[in-house]
N, C-alpha and C positions, 0 to 999 in steps of 0.2 A: 522417606519423610524425615524432616529435620527434628532433632531431639527437643527443640524449643517450641515446637508447634503444640497446639492444644487440641485435645479430642473432646467432643461434646456428644453426650448421649441424652436424648430427651424422650419422654413418654407423655402422651396426652390421651385422656379418656373422657368420655361424656356419659356418665351413668344415668343422667336424666336430661330432660329438655332444658333445664335451667342451670344445671351444675356441670362444670368442667373441672377436672383434677389434672395437675401437671407436675412433673418432676424433671430435673435436669442435673446431670453429673458432668462436671468439667474436670479434666486432668491433663497434665503435661506428660509427654513421653519419657522425660528424664526423672519422673516421680518426685519433682521438687514441690509441687503443690497440687491440691485438688479442692474442689468445692461442690457441695450438694445443695440443691434448692428444691423445695416442695411447696405446693400451694393449691389454691382453688380460685375459681371465678363463679360467682353466683349472679345470674342475670334475672332482672325483673322487667316489667313492661317499659318503664322509662328510667331505670337505674341499674347499677350493678355494683357488686362488692368484689374486690380482688384482695386476697391475702396470701402471703407466702413467708417462709422462714428459711434462712440460710444455715449452712453448717457452722458459721461463726456465731450462732445463737442470736441473730438479729431478725426481728419480725417486722414486716411492712404490711400496711393495710390501706386501701383506698376505697372510698365510697363516692360514686359519681352519680349525679342526678341531672336529668335534662328537664328544663322547665319551659312552659309556654310553647309547646310544639317546636322544640329545638331553637328557640330564640336565645336561650342562655343555657349554660352548663356550669354546675358547681361541683367541686371536688373537695373532699376532706381526706387528708393524708396523715398517717401516723407512722412512727418508727420507734421501736423499743429494742434496746440492747440488753439481753439477759446475761451476757457475759460480764458486762461492766455495770454493776448495780448502782454505782454513784452517778452514772450518766443519766440525765433526765430524758424523759420521753419527748420526742420531737413531734410537733403537730403543725400542720399547715392547711391553708384554704386557698384554692384556685377558683377564680370566677372568669368564665369566658362569656362574653356578650356579643350578640350579633352573628350567631352561627346560621348557616344556610343549609 
């Protein structure tokens, strides 16, 4: 293996019908960098919530809702950086219309 290649280790578990937990560890063979990610996915009948946090102290959250029997999908996205307290929270909305 090349020293610059990245190794990925992932773990996914489903403790209940609606909840999934996941973790991922990425690292380079030359030990120059590594990153850890851990999060969850919570599923509802027509919606889900995904949230995770990285080893750089950044959190991400997405709430997705399907409306009118998959005629449209709306997503609310947020990102918060705990490492940089002066950086504002990012927020976004995505709207998908005409899904089949």
